[in-house]
C-alpha positions in Angstrom: 7.6 30.3 31.9 7.2 32.1 35.1 4.6 30.6 37.5 2.6 33.3 39.2 1.5 32.7 42.8 -1.5 34.5 44.2 0.6 34.9 47.5 3.4 36.5 45.7 6.1 33.8 46.0 7.2 34.5 42.4 8.7 37.7 43.8 10.7 36.0 46.6 14.5 36.2 45.9 15.9 34.9 49.2 15.3 32.4 50.7 13.4 30.5 48.1 10.4 28.7 49.3 9.0 31.1 51.8 6.2 33.7 51.5 7.0 37.3 50.9 6.6 38.4 54.5 9.2 36.0 55.7 11.6 36.6 52.9 14.8 38.6 53.4 14.7 40.0 49.9 12.0 40.2 47.3 11.8 41.4 43.8 10.7 45.1 43.7 10.9 45.6 39.8 7.8 47.6 39.1 6.5 45.5 36.3 2.8 44.6 36.8 2.4 40.8 36.4 -0.9 39.3 35.2 -2.1 38.7 38.8 -0.9 41.9 40.4 -1.9 45.5 40.9 0.6 48.3 40.4 0.1 51.3 42.7 1.6 54.9 42.5 2.3 55.4 46.2 1.8 58.8 48.0 2.2 58.0 51.6 3.6 55.2 53.8 2.1 54.7 57.2 4.9 53.1 59.1 4.0 50.6 61.8 4.3 52.4 65.1 6.8 50.0 66.6 9.0 50.2 63.5 8.8 54.0 63.2 9.6 54.3 67.0 12.7 52.1 66.6 14.0 54.0 63.6 13.4 57.3 65.4 15.4 56.1 68.4 18.2 54.5 66.4 18.6 57.8 64.4 18.3 60.0 67.4 15.3 61.7 65.8 17.5 63.1 63.0 15.3 63.4 59.8 18.2 62.9 57.3 19.4 59.8 59.2 15.8 58.5 59.3 15.3 59.1 55.6 18.6 57.3 54.9 17.6 54.3 57.0 14.2 53.9 55.4 15.8 54.0 51.9 18.4 51.6 53.0 15.8 49.0 54.2 13.7 49.3 51.0 16.7 49.2 48.6 18.2 46.2 50.3 15.0 44.2 51.0 12.7 45.3 48.2 10.1 46.1 50.8 9.6 48.3 53.9 10.3 45.7 56.6 12.2 47.0 59.6 14.8 44.1 60.3 14.7 44.9 64.0 10.9 44.8 64.6 10.0 42.7 61.6 7.0 44.9 61.0 6.0 47.2 58.2 2.9 49.3 58.0 0.6 50.1 55.0 0.3 52.6 52.2 -1.9 55.1 50.4 -1.8 55.3 46.7 -3.5 55.4 43.3 -4.0 52.3 41.1 -1.9 52.6 38.0 -2.3 49.2 36.4 -4.3 46.1 37.0 -3.1 42.7 35.8 -5.1 41.0 33.0 -6.0 38.0 35.2 -7.6 40.1 37.9 -11.1 41.6 38.0 -11.3 43.7 41.1 -14.1 46.1 42.1 -11.6 49.1 41.6 -10.4 50.7 38.4 -7.2 52.5 37.3 -7.2 55.9 39.0 -8.9 54.8 42.2 -7.3 55.8 45.5 -6.8 52.9 47.9 -5.2 52.1 51.2 -3.7 48.6 51.3 -4.6 46.5 54.2 -1.7 44.1 54.0 1.7 44.8 55.6 4.5 46.7 53.9 6.6 43.8 55.3 5.4 41.7 52.3 4.7 44.4 49.8 7.2 45.0 46.9 8.1 48.7 47.1 10.3 51.1 45.3 11.0 54.5 46.5 12.2 57.2 44.0 12.3 60.0 46.5 11.2 60.7 50.1 9.3 64.0 50.2 8.6 64.3 53.9 8.7 62.4 57.2 5.9 63.3 59.6 7.1 62.6 63.2 3.7 63.1 64.7 1.8 60.5 62.6 4.5 58.0 61.6 3.8 58.7 58.0 6.2 59.2 55.1 5.3 61.0 51.9 7.1 59.6 49.0 7.3 59.3 45.2 7.3 55.6 44.4 5.4 52.5 43.4 4.3 49.2 45.0 2.8 45.9 44.0 -0.3 44.3 45.5 -0.6 40.6 45.1 -3.8 38.7 44.0 -4.6 37.9 47.7 -3.7 41.4 48.9 -6.7 43.2 50.5 -7.3 47.0 50.3 -9.9 49.5 50.9 -11.1 52.2 48.5 -10.9 55.7 50.0 -14.4 56.8 50.8 -15.7 60.1 49.6 -17.0 61.3 53.0 -13.6 61.0 54.9 -10.3 62.6 54.4 -7.9 60.2 52.8 -5.0 60.9 55.3 -7.4 60.3 58.1 -8.5 57.1 56.6 -4.9 55.9 56.1 -4.2 56.5 59.8 -7.4 54.7 60.9 -7.0 51.7 58.6 -3.5 51.2 59.7 -4.8 49.9 63.0 -8.3 48.7 62.0 -7.6 45.1 63.0 -7.4 46.2 66.6 -11.0 47.6 67.3 -12.4 44.8 65.2 -10.8 42.3 67.5 -12.1 44.2 70.5 -15.6 44.0 69.0 -15.2 40.2 68.7 -13.7 39.4 72.1 -15.3 41.8 74.6 -18.5 40.7 76.1 -21.2 42.7 78.1 -20.1 43.4 81.6 -16.4 42.6 81.0 -13.6 44.4 82.7 -11.1 45.5 80.0 -7.6 46.8 80.3 -6.1 48.7 77.3 -2.4 49.5 77.4 -1.4 52.4 75.2 -5.0 53.7 75.4 -4.1 57.2 74.3 -2.6 56.3 70.9 -4.2 55.7 67.6 -5.3 52.1 68.0 -5.8 52.6 71.7 -8.4 55.3 71.3 -10.4 53.1 68.8 -10.1 50.1 71.1 -11.3 51.9 74.2 -14.3 53.3 72.3 -15.2 49.9 71.0 -14.6 48.2 74.3 -17.1 50.4 76.1 -19.7 49.8 73.3 -19.3 46.0 74.0 -18.8 45.9 77.7 -21.8 48.3 78.3 -22.7 50.4 81.3 -22.0 47.6 83.8 -18.6 46.7 82.3 -15.4 48.6 83.1 -12.7 49.9 80.7 -9.4 50.8 82.2 -7.0 52.8 80.0 -3.2 53.0 80.6 -1.2 55.9 79.2 2.4 57.1 79.9 2.0 60.5 78.5 -0.1 63.0 80.3 -0.6 64.9 77.1 -2.9 62.1 75.9 -5.1 62.3 79.0 -7.6 65.0 77.7 -8.3 63.3 74.4 -8.8 59.9 76.2 -11.1 61.5 78.8 -13.1 63.4 76.0 -14.3 60.2 74.3 -15.8 59.1 77.6 -15.0 55.4 77.0 -12.7 54.8 80.0 -14.1 54.3 83.4 -10.6 54.7 84.8 -7.4 56.2 83.4 -4.1 55.1 84.8 -0.9 57.0 84.1 2.1 54.8 84.3 4.9 53.0 82.6 3.8 49.9 80.7 7.4 48.5 81.1 6.8 48.3 84.9 4.5 45.3 85.4 4.1 45.4 89.1 3.3 49.2 89.0 0.5 48.7 86.6 -0.7 45.5 88.2 -1.3 47.1 91.5 -2.8 50.2 90.0 -5.3 48.1 88.0 -6.3 46.1 91.1 -6.7 49.4 93.0 -9.3 50.8 90.4 -10.9 47.4 89.7 -12.1 46.5 93.2 -9.0 44.3 93.9 -9.9 42.1 90.8 -7.9 41.2 87.7 -9.6 42.0 84.4 -11.3 39.7 81.9 -9.6 41.0 78.7 -6.4 42.9 78.1 -5.3 44.6 74.8 -1.7 45.6 74.4 -1.4 48.5 72.0 1.9 50.0 73.0 4.9 50.5 70.7 7.8 49.7 73.1 9.4 46.4 74.2 9.1 44.6 77.5 5.4 45.0 78.1 4.4 41.4 78.0 4.1 40.8 81.7 2.3 44.1 82.2 -0.4 42.5 80.1 -0.4 39.2 81.7 -0.3 39.9 85.4 -3.4 42.0 85.6 -5.5 39.5 83.6 -7.6 36.7 85.1 -6.5 33.1 84.6 -9.7 32.6 82.6 -9.1 35.9 80.7 -7.7 36.8 77.3 -4.5 38.8 76.6 -4.5 40.2 73.0 -1.1 41.5 71.8 -1.8 43.9 69.0 1.7 45.5 69.6 4.3 44.6 67.0 6.9 45.1 69.8 5.7 41.9 71.5 8.1 39.0 72.1 6.4 35.6 71.8 9.2 34.1 74.0 8.8 36.7 76.8 5.0 36.4 76.7 4.9 32.6 76.7 7.6 31.9 79.2 6.6 34.9 81.4 3.0 33.5 81.7 4.4 30.1 82.6 6.7 31.7 85.2 3.7 33.3 87.0 1.4 30.3 86.6 -1.0 32.2 84.3 -3.5 30.3 82.3 -4.8 33.3 80.4 -5.2 32.8 76.7 -2.5 34.6 74.8 -3.4 35.8 71.4 -1.2 37.2 68.7 -2.5 40.3 67.0 -3.7 39.7 63.5 -4.3 42.9 61.6 -7.0 41.1 59.6 -10.5 40.5 60.8 -13.5 40.2 58.4 -15.1 43.6 58.1 -12.4 45.4 60.0 -12.0 48.4 57.7 -15.6 49.4 57.6 -16.1 48.8 61.3 -13.3 51.2 62.1 -14.3 53.9 59.7 -17.8 53.7 61.1 -16.5 54.4 64.6 -15.2 57.7 63.2 -18.5 58.5 61.6 -20.4 57.4 64.7 -18.4 59.5 67.3 -18.0 63.2 66.5 -15.4 63.5 69.4 -13.4 60.6 68.1 -13.5 62.0 64.6 -12.3 65.4 65.8 -9.4 63.9 67.7 -8.3 61.9 64.7 -8.6 65.0 62.5 -6.6 67.0 64.9 -3.9 64.4 65.1 -3.9 62.6 61.8 -5.9 64.8 59.4 -4.8 66.9 56.4 -1.5 68.6 56.9 -1.1 72.3 56.3 
């Protein structure tokens, strides 16, 4: 008799003994076990670092990107980029609920999963469209949510594609809310992106009028949106892969001082020291970026004698989904920017 595990180990094929996220291959047969939820999937929201890597490897060619995504899912049973190790999340409709589960949702409800695609059994029948501007992929397919898998029911007052985009990064502003204190100076790398905009907004709420929020972007086209939400006291345009450049620019706008807290929200590699150098020894560096190398961060901090607390981004924080959606409800400007970038497609 098959022993069902709430963490999904009963679906691990290789190597046996690990949890689904660490597995190389998992079983993606779409038979709903007693402790699982079966989902008809409409859209995958690929993790930004993963989507960026696939885009670059395929030279932006849609056909090649489609083939690569299918290759990953068909070989691994899940959407886990073998280069970045990351996944994303999905939007879909509940098709079946296992007999041992008693969730607060019913068959037919639309949900966004809040666990990574890197551990979610997934089968893609067909890719309908790849949306370069939002890192999203419309598909015909199915997925399995384990008993411990968390999700959010799509609220009636917000567009579902908008919700999918926001919930993909909802762990980031929730961690900002937890870590930033009144009067703090805060540095946000990748401030003009999806998670960056939410983080700068939450950072200013926490730091207050006497705190300082410094946003770093490398794309001038993001400047107007970042300026519009009025959360950054200073905006730096520069390359987050150049630590000394950003370090000196941060000191220049922060009265010669390092910052209390840094959040790394970029989707490219080699930005670890750009996060550590501008941060006080007594400060915190939070790596939300899935392109972060633990080795580069740990050994790099040691190499410059930094005692800053280094934190690995955890996509889960209690209440993170509702907190993030409430930011969109609270700020008309933030909502309009997200609708423009990530809202319904024509």
